[in-house]
C-alpha positions as CSV (number, residue, x, y, z in Angstrom):
1,M,23.2,-12.3,-8.0
2,T,20.7,-11.0,-5.2
3,G,23.7,-9.4,-3.2
4,Q,25.0,-7.7,-6.5
5,L,21.8,-6.0,-7.1
6,D,21.7,-5.1,-3.6
7,D,24.9,-3.3,-3.4
8,Q,23.8,-1.4,-6.7
9,K,20.2,0.0,-5.3
10,R,22.4,0.6,-2.1
11,R,24.8,2.9,-4.2
12,Q,22.0,4.2,-6.3
13,W,20.2,5.1,-3.1
14,E,23.2,6.7,-1.1
15,G,23.6,8.9,-4.3
16,R,20.0,10.0,-4.1
17,F,20.3,10.7,-0.4
18,E,23.5,12.7,-0.9
19,R,21.8,14.7,-3.5
20,H,18.8,15.1,-1.1
21,R,21.0,16.6,1.4
22,S,22.9,19.1,-0.7
23,G,19.8,20.1,-2.6
24,G,17.6,21.6,0.2
25,L,14.3,20.2,-0.8
26,T,11.7,19.0,1.3
27,V,11.4,14.8,0.9
28,A,8.2,14.8,-0.8
29,R,9.6,17.6,-3.3
30,F,12.7,15.7,-3.8
31,C,10.7,12.2,-4.2
32,V,8.6,13.9,-7.1
33,N,11.7,15.1,-9.1
34,E,13.2,11.6,-8.6
35,R,10.2,9.8,-9.8
36,V,10.2,7.8,-6.3
37,S,7.6,7.4,-3.8
38,V,8.1,8.6,0.0
39,N,7.7,5.5,1.5
40,T,10.4,4.3,-0.7
41,F,12.5,7.0,0.5
42,Y,12.0,6.2,4.1
43,Y,12.5,2.3,3.5
44,W,15.9,3.1,1.9
45,A,16.8,5.6,4.9
46,K,16.0,2.9,7.3
47,R,17.8,0.4,5.4
48,I,20.8,2.3,5.0
49,G,21.0,3.3,8.6
50,L,20.4,7.4,8.0
51,R,19.2,9.0,10.9
52,S,18.8,12.7,10.0
53,T,16.4,12.3,7.3
54,R,13.4,12.6,8.9
55,A,14.2,15.5,11.4
56,R,15.2,17.6,8.3
57,S,11.8,16.6,6.4
58,A,10.1,17.6,9.6
59,Q,11.9,21.0,9.8
60,W,11.5,22.1,6.1
61,D,8.0,20.2,5.4
62,G,5.3,22.9,6.5
63,A,2.8,20.4,5.6
64,S,3.1,17.8,8.2
65,E,2.8,20.5,10.7
66,R,-0.2,22.1,9.0
67,H,-1.9,18.4,9.2
68,R,-1.0,18.2,12.8
69,E,-2.6,21.9,13.6
70,A,-5.8,20.7,11.8
71,S,-6.1,17.4,13.4
72,P,-9.7,16.8,15.2
73,R,-8.0,15.2,18.0
74,K,-6.0,18.9,18.5
75,R,-9.2,20.9,17.8
76,S,-11.0,18.6,20.4
77,A,-8.4,19.0,23.2
78,E,-8.4,22.9,22.6
79,A,-12.1,23.0,23.1
80,S,-12.2,21.4,26.1
81,A,-9.5,23.4,27.4
82,R,-11.6,26.5,27.0
C-alpha cells in the first residue's frame, strides 16, 4: 500500500515540476499558487532526482540575491576592505 501511495505522489509531483518548468514562475511564487511549501518542493525535487530546479530558481528569484547583498557578513567584509 505504501508503494502505491508513493507512486501516486511521485506522479503528482512530476506533474507539478512540469507545470513549473513550463510556467516561468519562481519556485516561491509557484509554490504559493500550488499551495505547497518551498521546502516540500525541494524535498520532492531531490527525491525524484531533478537537478535544474535550484539553478533556475536562483536565476529567476531576485529575493535570494537581495538577501545575499544585504547580509551582515558581506557588509562587514566590504567595510574591512576599504
